[in-house]
ROKOLKE-812669 format. One record per residue: residue number from 1; residue in one letter; chain; z, x, y of N, C-alpha, C in turn. Coordinates in Angstrom, 3 decimals, decimal comma. Atoms other than C-alpha are relative to their C-alpha. Example, Ala and Ser with C-alpha at 12.3 -4.5 7.8 and 13.67 -1.06 7.14 Angstrom:
# ROKOLKE-812669
{1; 'a'; 'A'; {0,000; 0,890; -1,190}; {7,800; 12,300; -4,500}; {0,000; 0,900; 1,200}}
{2; 's'; 'A'; {-0,060; -0,820; -1,190}; {7,140; 13,670; -1,060}; {0,730; -0,770; 1,090}}
//
This chain:
# ROKOLKE-812669
{1; 'x'; 'A'; {1,055; -0,919; 0,416}; {157,139; 12,525; 63,928}; {-0,119; 1,182; 0,957}}
{2; 'x'; 'A'; {0,145; -1,058; -0,997}; {157,283; 14,599; 67,131}; {0,694; 1,294; -0,425}}
{3; 'x'; 'A'; {-0,723; -1,196; 0,447}; {159,897; 16,981; 65,708}; {-0,730; 0,658; -1,170}}
{4; 'x'; 'A'; {0,771; -0,539; 1,119}; {157,825; 17,361; 62,546}; {-1,237; 0,741; 0,495}}
{5; 'x'; 'A'; {1,189; -0,653; -0,555}; {154,746; 18,223; 64,610}; {0,386; 1,337; 0,617}}
{6; 'x'; 'A'; {-0,463; -1,261; -0,595}; {156,723; 20,853; 66,505}; {0,243; 1,041; -1,086}}
{7; 'x'; 'A'; {-0,249; -0,924; 1,119}; {157,880; 22,437; 63,233}; {-1,302; 0,429; -0,647}}
{8; 'x'; 'A'; {1,316; -0,269; 0,596}; {154,363; 22,177; 61,802}; {-0,731; 1,048; 0,833}}
{9; 'x'; 'A'; {0,669; -0,929; -0,918}; {153,007; 23,990; 64,880}; {0,640; 1,389; -0,070}}
{10; 'x'; 'A'; {-0,698; -1,292; 0,034}; {155,672; 26,723; 64,768}; {-0,322; 0,770; -1,270}}
{11; 'x'; 'A'; {0,303; -0,658; 1,274}; {155,036; 27,470; 61,086}; {-1,396; 0,615; 0,042}}
{12; 'x'; 'A'; {1,393; -0,448; -0,047}; {151,319; 27,858; 61,838}; {-0,307; 0,844; 1,237}}
{13; 'x'; 'A'; {0,160; -0,769; -1,238}; {151,871; 29,774; 65,102}; {-1,097; -0,604; 0,874}}
{14; 'x'; 'A'; {0,997; 0,757; -0,737}; {149,861; 27,104; 66,866}; {0,682; -0,730; 1,154}}
{15; 'x'; 'A'; {-0,541; 0,696; -1,169}; {150,413; 25,633; 70,323}; {0,281; -1,455; -0,340}}
{16; 'x'; 'A'; {-0,395; 1,379; 0,262}; {152,189; 22,293; 70,259}; {-1,082; -0,971; 0,461}}
{17; 'x'; 'A'; {1,063; 0,887; -0,495}; {149,365; 20,749; 72,302}; {-1,129; -0,130; -1,028}}
{18; 'x'; 'A'; {1,039; 0,038; 1,031}; {146,859; 21,692; 69,602}; {0,496; -0,797; -1,203}}
{19; 'x'; 'A'; {-0,551; 0,744; 1,132}; {149,142; 20,385; 66,868}; {0,020; -1,499; 0,291}}
{20; 'x'; 'A'; {-0,020; 1,421; -0,371}; {149,599; 17,092; 68,728}; {-1,406; -0,596; -0,042}}
{21; 'x'; 'A'; {1,386; 0,475; 0,009}; {145,832; 16,761; 69,190}; {-0,517; -0,151; -1,430}}
{22; 'x'; 'A'; {0,424; 0,072; 1,405}; {145,205; 17,502; 65,513}; {0,591; -1,232; -0,675}}
{23; 'x'; 'A'; {-0,636; 1,161; 0,635}; {147,712; 14,886; 64,393}; {-0,523; -1,312; 0,583}}
{24; 'x'; 'A'; {0,586; 1,200; -0,604}; {146,255; 12,389; 66,851}; {-1,347; -0,307; -0,655}}
{25; 'x'; 'A'; {1,306; 0,179; 0,645}; {142,780; 12,923; 65,392}; {0,144; -0,385; -1,468}}
{26; 'x'; 'A'; {-0,236; 0,275; 1,421}; {144,206; 12,776; 61,857}; {0,763; -1,297; -0,220}}
{27; 'x'; 'A'; {-0,763; 1,251; 0,084}; {146,032; 9,519; 62,632}; {1,314; 0,216; -0,757}}
{28; 'x'; 'A'; {-1,296; -0,387; 0,570}; {149,314; 11,237; 61,631}; {-0,026; 0,260; -1,511}}
{29; 'x'; 'A'; {0,144; -0,344; 1,424}; {147,976; 12,098; 58,142}; {0,112; 1,523; -0,125}}
{30; 'x'; 'A'; {-0,243; -1,440; 0,042}; {149,448; 15,535; 57,400}; {-1,027; 0,749; -0,846}}
{31; 'x'; 'A'; {1,013; -0,653; 0,837}; {146,913; 16,335; 54,667}; {-1,287; 0,190; 0,808}}
{32; 'x'; 'A'; {1,193; -0,095; -0,842}; {144,022; 15,578; 57,024}; {0,238; 0,967; 1,158}}
{33; 'x'; 'A'; {-0,328; -0,925; -1,088}; {145,783; 17,452; 59,834}; {-0,136; 1,449; -0,470}}
{34; 'x'; 'A'; {0,109; -1,361; 0,547}; {146,022; 20,552; 57,631}; {-1,463; 0,393; -0,158}}
{35; 'x'; 'A'; {1,430; -0,276; 0,179}; {142,305; 20,285; 56,829}; {-0,658; 0,301; 1,354}}
{36; 'x'; 'A'; {0,550; -0,234; -1,344}; {141,425; 20,015; 60,526}; {0,442; 1,367; 0,509}}
{37; 'x'; 'A'; {-0,520; -1,287; -0,469}; {143,664; 23,000; 61,300}; {-0,735; 1,157; -0,685}}
{38; 'x'; 'A'; {0,667; -1,059; 0,752}; {142,025; 25,097; 58,566}; {-1,468; 0,156; 0,390}}
{39; 'x'; 'A'; {1,434; -0,030; -0,274}; {138,458; 24,164; 59,492}; {-0,326; 0,181; 1,473}}
{40; 'x'; 'A'; {0,251; -0,057; -1,436}; {138,840; 24,097; 63,269}; {-0,627; -1,295; 0,484}}
{41; 'x'; 'A'; {0,534; 1,238; -0,561}; {137,798; 21,303; 65,599}; {-0,141; 0,129; 1,502}}
{42; 'x'; 'A'; {0,233; -0,020; -1,442}; {136,180; 21,367; 69,014}; {0,646; -1,211; 0,657}}
{43; 'x'; 'A'; {-0,594; 1,224; -0,545}; {137,376; 17,798; 69,522}; {1,504; 0,168; 0,183}}
{44; 'x'; 'A'; {-1,437; -0,234; -0,117}; {140,979; 18,838; 68,865}; {0,301; 0,928; 1,177}}
{45; 'x'; 'A'; {-0,211; -0,927; -1,121}; {140,667; 21,703; 71,346}; {-0,168; -0,712; 1,336}}
{46; 'x'; 'A'; {0,219; 0,734; -1,247}; {139,231; 19,459; 74,050}; {1,176; -0,920; 0,292}}
{47; 'x'; 'A'; {-1,136; 0,900; -0,157}; {142,010; 16,936; 73,490}; {1,269; 0,774; 0,357}}
{48; 'x'; 'A'; {-1,190; -0,817; -0,258}; {144,677; 19,659; 73,462}; {0,064; 0,444; 1,457}}
{49; 'x'; 'A'; {-0,004; -0,470; -1,383}; {143,617; 20,992; 76,852}; {0,208; -1,138; 0,999}}
{50; 'x'; 'A'; {-0,311; 1,111; -0,905}; {143,906; 17,489; 78,340}; {1,503; -0,231; 0,071}}
{51; 'x'; 'A'; {-1,444; 0,195; 0,074}; {147,609; 17,626; 77,387}; {0,788; 1,080; 0,745}}
{52; 'x'; 'A'; {-0,690; -1,113; -0,649}; {148,396; 20,777; 79,394}; {-0,812; 0,542; 1,162}}
{53; 'x'; 'A'; {0,720; -0,696; -1,063}; {147,536; 22,752; 82,486}; {-0,141; 1,488; -0,321}}
{54; 'x'; 'A'; {0,139; -1,396; 0,419}; {147,703; 26,030; 80,564}; {-1,475; 0,341; -0,222}}
{55; 'x'; 'A'; {1,381; -0,439; 0,190}; {144,498; 28,052; 80,361}; {-0,240; 0,661; -1,345}}
{56; 'x'; 'A'; {0,119; -0,601; 1,326}; {145,234; 29,568; 76,946}; {0,920; -0,725; -0,965}}
{57; 'x'; 'A'; {-0,794; 0,586; 1,065}; {146,418; 27,955; 73,735}; {-0,229; 0,830; -1,262}}
{58; 'x'; 'A'; {0,082; -0,797; 1,222}; {146,990; 29,433; 70,303}; {-0,259; -0,891; -1,209}}
{59; 'x'; 'A'; {0,338; 0,687; 1,242}; {145,403; 28,243; 67,069}; {0,176; 1,054; -1,077}}
{60; 'x'; 'A'; {-0,295; -1,072; 0,951}; {147,067; 30,423; 64,476}; {-0,050; 1,316; 0,729}}
{61; 'x'; 'A'; {0,093; -1,329; -0,617}; {146,185; 34,014; 65,282}; {-1,073; 0,071; 1,079}}
{62; 'x'; 'A'; {1,079; 0,019; -0,980}; {143,338; 32,965; 67,579}; {0,485; -0,565; 1,331}}
{63; 'x'; 'A'; {-0,284; 0,495; -1,338}; {143,739; 32,570; 71,341}; {-1,243; -0,720; 0,504}}
{64; 'x'; 'A'; {1,118; 0,801; -0,495}; {141,568; 29,825; 72,799}; {0,181; -0,173; 1,502}}
{65; 'x'; 'A'; {-0,047; 0,143; -1,453}; {140,764; 29,824; 76,505}; {-0,691; -1,277; 0,426}}
{66; 'x'; 'A'; {0,551; 1,254; -0,513}; {140,133; 26,636; 78,422}; {-1,478; 0,139; 0,376}}
{67; 'x'; 'A'; {1,371; -0,171; -0,482}; {136,924; 28,042; 79,933}; {-1,014; 0,062; -1,142}}
{68; 'x'; 'A'; {0,906; -0,099; 1,146}; {135,473; 28,459; 76,419}; {-0,091; -1,283; -0,807}}
{69; 'x'; 'A'; {-0,012; 1,264; 0,760}; {136,070; 24,872; 75,326}; {-0,966; -0,977; 0,621}}
//
């Protein structure tokens, strides 16, 4: 599934950490993952930042900064 998540993230121009967090929250359900991605999720952002030391991640066209999460 990891390669699929990477492709999923690239298509949506979303950081892999965010995609991984979304799929973790969605229990690997791609339909639910898409819904979370479309609606946004503070929980996914918090989880994503635990997976990296980067201070900025991308959720589609939006840049999310660690300090704002």
